[in-house]
Backbone bond lengths (Angstrom), bond angles and torsions (degrees), N, CA, C in turn:
res aa  C-N    CA-C-N  psi(-1)  N-CA   C-N-CA  omega(-1)  CA-C   N-CA-C  phi
1 M - - - 1.388 - - 1.605 109.10 -
2 K 1.287 114.81 -40.42 1.500 116.94 177.73 1.516 110.90 -64.04
3 K 1.302 118.88 -40.60 1.452 120.38 177.23 1.481 114.55 -60.10
4 A 1.378 114.36 -40.07 1.424 120.80 179.43 1.585 109.35 -65.96
5 A 1.282 112.57 -40.48 1.458 116.42 -178.53 1.572 112.50 -68.46
6 Q 1.339 114.92 -36.21 1.454 118.09 176.59 1.589 109.37 -63.52
7 G 1.307 116.59 -45.74 1.436 120.47 -179.46 1.509 114.31 -65.85
8 G 1.339 116.53 -20.04 1.434 120.35 179.14 1.543 112.50 -90.15
9 F 1.347 116.02 -5.31 1.462 120.87 176.09 1.502 111.21 55.26
10 I 1.373 116.37 41.85 1.475 117.98 177.70 1.512 113.55 -66.09
11 N 1.334 115.59 -14.44 1.442 120.74 -178.59 1.536 113.03 -93.27
12 A 1.313 116.25 8.86 1.489 118.48 178.44 1.534 110.83 -65.96
13 T 1.332 117.16 -35.30 1.453 118.35 176.99 1.489 112.15 -67.00
14 D 1.357 115.56 -34.09 1.461 121.39 176.40 1.512 108.62 -63.35
15 L 1.321 119.57 -37.56 1.399 121.96 176.49 1.529 113.97 -63.31
16 A 1.315 113.16 -43.90 1.472 118.90 174.96 1.531 112.15 -61.03
17 D 1.320 114.43 -45.70 1.513 120.37 175.71 1.549 110.51 -57.04
18 Y 1.319 118.33 -41.94 1.460 123.71 176.98 1.532 109.33 -56.62
19 L 1.267 116.51 -48.25 1.503 119.45 -177.63 1.473 111.24 -65.67
20 V 1.375 117.80 -37.33 1.487 122.48 177.84 1.516 109.67 -62.98
21 K 1.327 117.00 -40.07 1.493 119.80 -178.50 1.505 109.83 -68.58
22 K 1.363 115.12 -21.48 1.463 118.72 178.91 1.545 111.78 -86.40
23 G 1.327 115.20 -2.43 1.502 120.17 176.01 1.517 114.88 108.57
24 M 1.322 120.27 5.60 1.445 123.90 179.10 1.532 109.14 -84.25
25 P 1.335 115.77 140.45 1.488 118.69 174.28 1.562 109.52 -62.88
26 F 1.308 116.92 145.70 1.444 121.86 -174.13 1.554 110.52 -56.83
27 R 1.300 114.53 -46.38 1.515 119.36 -178.15 1.556 109.31 -51.83
28 S 1.306 117.72 -47.39 1.481 121.98 -179.05 1.495 108.78 -68.89
29 A 1.329 118.36 -41.80 1.486 118.83 -177.60 1.519 110.07 -65.52
30 Y 1.307 117.31 -38.37 1.482 121.87 179.38 1.575 110.25 -62.31
31 K 1.287 112.52 -43.15 1.509 120.07 -179.41 1.549 108.35 -63.21
32 I 1.293 116.76 -49.74 1.482 120.50 -178.59 1.553 110.68 -62.68
33 S 1.310 116.17 -40.57 1.448 121.59 177.88 1.527 111.25 -57.13
34 G 1.345 114.33 -43.84 1.444 123.13 -178.85 1.551 108.37 -65.98
35 Q 1.321 116.12 -44.80 1.449 118.97 179.48 1.537 112.86 -62.26
36 L 1.312 114.87 -38.90 1.456 120.18 178.10 1.541 111.83 -66.02
37 V 1.353 116.20 -39.92 1.462 119.51 176.92 1.548 109.10 -63.69
38 A 1.328 119.46 -44.30 1.419 123.42 175.71 1.530 113.45 -55.91
39 K 1.389 112.30 -43.84 1.487 114.63 175.62 1.522 112.57 -62.08
40 C 1.310 115.21 -42.51 1.466 116.90 -179.34 1.480 111.56 -58.88
41 I 1.320 115.46 -46.60 1.457 122.20 -177.84 1.491 109.76 -59.34
42 K 1.361 116.08 -46.34 1.462 121.87 -177.36 1.546 111.11 -64.64
43 E 1.357 117.17 -37.47 1.442 121.00 -172.33 1.546 114.56 -104.88
44 G 1.305 115.87 2.76 1.470 121.01 175.21 1.483 115.05 78.03
45 F 1.301 117.22 31.46 1.456 122.32 175.79 1.536 109.88 -107.95
46 V 1.344 116.31 170.87 1.439 123.63 165.03 1.570 101.98 -120.18
47 L 1.365 114.86 166.76 1.421 116.74 -178.05 1.514 113.53 -58.79
48 E 1.300 115.88 -31.11 1.505 119.30 -177.12 1.519 111.16 -74.65
49 T 1.288 120.05 -18.69 1.484 123.24 -177.94 1.486 113.85 -108.40
50 L 1.318 118.67 -8.94 1.464 120.06 179.21 1.546 109.85 -65.61
51 P 1.352 116.28 127.87 1.456 116.71 -177.47 1.577 112.61 -62.23
52 L 1.271 112.28 146.77 1.509 118.42 178.29 1.487 114.03 -53.10
53 E 1.345 117.11 -37.34 1.501 120.40 179.43 1.526 110.03 -57.48
54 E 1.341 113.48 -38.90 1.528 118.27 -179.84 1.505 110.73 -67.73
55 Y 1.287 118.25 -42.16 1.466 123.59 176.80 1.530 107.57 -57.27
56 K 1.332 117.01 -48.00 1.426 120.69 -173.25 1.541 114.28 -65.96
57 K 1.335 114.03 -16.73 1.540 115.71 177.29 1.492 109.77 -72.98
58 F 1.370 117.65 -15.89 1.445 120.82 -179.95 1.471 112.93 -101.13
59 S 1.309 119.75 -20.37 1.458 122.22 178.52 1.519 110.49 -166.48
60 E 1.317 119.07 133.36 1.472 123.23 176.04 1.515 110.13 -75.52
61 L 1.355 116.21 -14.36 1.477 119.83 178.11 1.558 112.15 -67.31
62 I 1.349 114.22 -23.94 1.480 119.32 -175.01 1.517 109.99 -76.75
63 E 1.307 114.29 124.50 1.456 122.51 175.79 1.515 111.93 -122.75
64 N 1.298 116.23 -177.68 1.490 119.15 -176.80 1.543 114.10 -57.58
65 D 1.357 116.85 -23.10 1.444 119.83 -179.89 1.524 113.29 -70.10
66 V 1.328 117.67 -6.10 1.476 122.27 174.38 1.514 111.74 -58.67
67 F 1.320 116.10 -32.18 1.477 118.95 -175.70 1.513 112.14 -69.64
68 E 1.316 115.96 -30.11 1.472 119.08 175.93 1.542 107.39 -72.69
69 A 1.305 115.65 -40.21 1.496 118.80 -179.07 1.455 115.54 -62.45
70 V 1.365 116.26 -34.00 1.461 119.99 -177.50 1.569 111.76 -98.45
71 D 1.299 118.08 1.42 1.478 122.18 179.42 1.501 107.36 -63.70
72 L 1.317 117.49 128.77 1.481 121.24 -174.13 1.525 110.44 -60.43
73 E 1.285 118.92 -40.89 1.442 122.63 -179.53 1.543 110.76 -60.42
74 T 1.362 115.16 -43.38 1.443 120.02 178.18 1.516 110.69 -64.13
75 C 1.347 114.79 -40.65 1.501 119.87 -179.51 1.502 109.50 -63.10
76 V 1.346 119.58 -42.71 1.479 121.50 -178.71 1.528 109.67 -67.05
77 K 1.296 116.66 -43.11 1.469 120.11 179.30 1.556 114.44 -62.56
78 K 1.293 118.54 -29.19 1.446 121.50 -177.64 1.486 113.19 -76.99
79 R 1.324 119.31 -15.26 1.489 123.37 -178.48 1.503 111.33 -81.53
80 I 1.339 116.62 80.07 1.412 120.73 -171.77 1.504 115.05 -101.22
81 S 1.352 116.18 0.92 1.429 118.65 178.22 1.527 112.07 -72.03
82 E 1.303 116.18 165.12 1.477 120.32 -178.75 1.551 109.57 -55.03
83 G 1.332 115.02 127.98 1.440 117.82 -175.39 1.494 116.21 85.15
84 G 1.306 116.94 -2.00 1.479 121.44 -178.20 1.489 112.83 -72.52
85 T 1.307 112.77 -178.15 1.546 119.98 -174.25 1.500 114.50 -100.18
86 S 1.368 116.95 -1.27 1.515 116.00 177.74 1.494 109.04 -63.96
87 V 1.331 115.10 157.76 1.458 122.58 179.80 1.556 106.40 -57.74
88 E 1.295 118.21 -46.65 1.512 119.43 -177.19 1.551 109.14 -62.60
89 S 1.315 117.59 -41.82 1.491 118.43 -179.57 1.520 111.90 -65.67
90 V 1.333 117.53 -42.66 1.428 122.29 -179.97 1.530 109.99 -62.97
91 E 1.322 116.70 -40.99 1.470 121.38 -178.24 1.528 108.05 -64.84
92 K 1.334 118.91 -39.40 1.467 121.13 179.21 1.551 108.61 -66.38
93 Q 1.309 118.18 -38.13 1.460 121.37 177.29 1.561 111.03 -62.88
94 I 1.287 114.59 -46.95 1.479 119.68 176.88 1.506 110.69 -58.25
95 D 1.359 117.87 -48.71 1.464 120.33 179.53 1.493 110.99 -59.32
96 F 1.309 118.70 -39.89 1.424 122.89 -179.89 1.545 112.20 -60.40
97 I 1.354 116.84 -46.66 1.385 124.88 178.00 1.578 110.32 -64.00
98 R 1.283 116.30 -47.95 1.501 119.04 178.73 1.539 109.63 -58.42
99 N 1.286 119.92 -43.43 1.435 123.57 -179.33 1.521 111.99 -67.50
100 S 1.332 114.85 -29.85 1.489 119.79 179.88 1.553 113.57 -75.85
101 L 1.364 112.99 -20.93 1.507 113.80 -177.30 1.487 113.99 -80.53
């Protein structure tokens, strides 16, 4: 499941969010995120394995902490909204279904 998620680049939005938090406008962050995904696909990487030097070619705002931002486990845990993928959210969904039965 993790391998499928990596190949689907579900963490590309998290990369864009990372850049926005560093001060980049969302439009630019979204574009860079897309360019980095394209590079990964072309060169056989995923965002978690792309070398930092390659990231830095796209933005000087990117530092070593980018790897935490694009880590799939981190991405899943951050989805805390209703119906999200965080453990807390999933447990609430399970409780709701159990109580509905």
